[in-house]
N, C-alpha and C positions, 0 to 999 in steps of 0.2 A: 742199188742191189747192190750190196756183198758177197763175194764167193763164203764169206763165214757164214753170214745169216742166211744165204741158201741152205748148204749145213746145217747147222742150227734148225732151218726148216723140214728140210729132211728128213734129221732123224730125227725130232719131234713127230712128221708124223707116220714114218714108219713105225716109230710107236703106239700111235694110235688102232694103224691098220694092223699092227699086230693083233693086237685088244680086240679087234670087230676077225679078225682070220680064227685066233682060238675058241672066241663065242662062239661062230659060225658054223669051223670047222671046211674053213677051203680057204682057198688063196685071194687076194680081192681083186686083181687080174681076171680072176673066173669070175668071180657077183660079179665085180663089173663088167666084165661079157653079155650075162644074163641082166644084170641092171638095165643095159645100152639098148639088148633087145624083148623089152615093155615085161619083165618078166617082175609078176606080181609078192613078195611077202608073205610066207603062209600063215604065218599071222601077225592082226592087226596092230600087236603089240611093238613089229620088230621094221613098223615102216620107219618112224623118226630112226633108227639108229644102218639103216639100210639107202634112206637120203642122206646119214651123215656122212656113210661111210663113202659114197659114190663122189660126195662134193671133196674128201680126205685126201682120196685117191685120181681124182679131178689135179688137185694141187699138187700133189706128188708130183704126178705127170709136169704139172712145170714147171716143176723147179729141177726135173730132171732132166726136162731141157736143156733149163739154163745153165744147169750145169755144164753139161756135156759140152753147148755150145760156147762158155769159155773156157774149160779146156782145153779145147781144141783148136781159140783162138793164140791160147799160152801155147800151144807143142808149135804151132806154125811158127813163132817168134823164140824161142827158146829148149835147152834142152827142161822136162817138165821140174828136175831135181833143184829149179830156180824156182819155180814156184811151189814147191814145197818149203824151201829156202826163207821165203817170202812169209808165204802164212805162220812157217814154223814162229818165227819172229813179230808173228801177232800184227805189219802190217796188215792196213785195208787194202785186198782188193772188190774193184765194182765192174760192173756189167761194160760194157765196153757201148755206148752208144751206138 
């Protein structure tokens, strides 16, 4: 996976999460904490949304972790401005194995 792919995933997931947040009136992290504690939706029609919302949030957390690890790796190698130069030039930046 590349940095660009991670960013694209994060942005798409953030759009999805924002949609759920607007619909249900709470931030995703607030919802997810309750979801992990086994809280059930008040309406049967919300079950699929809640499962999808939790799944999207879990993937978002994973991608954020991947992003942060990649950024930390590059910070150790040199200035962040070099990474930005490479990404602005549309250079593919892969996650180190």
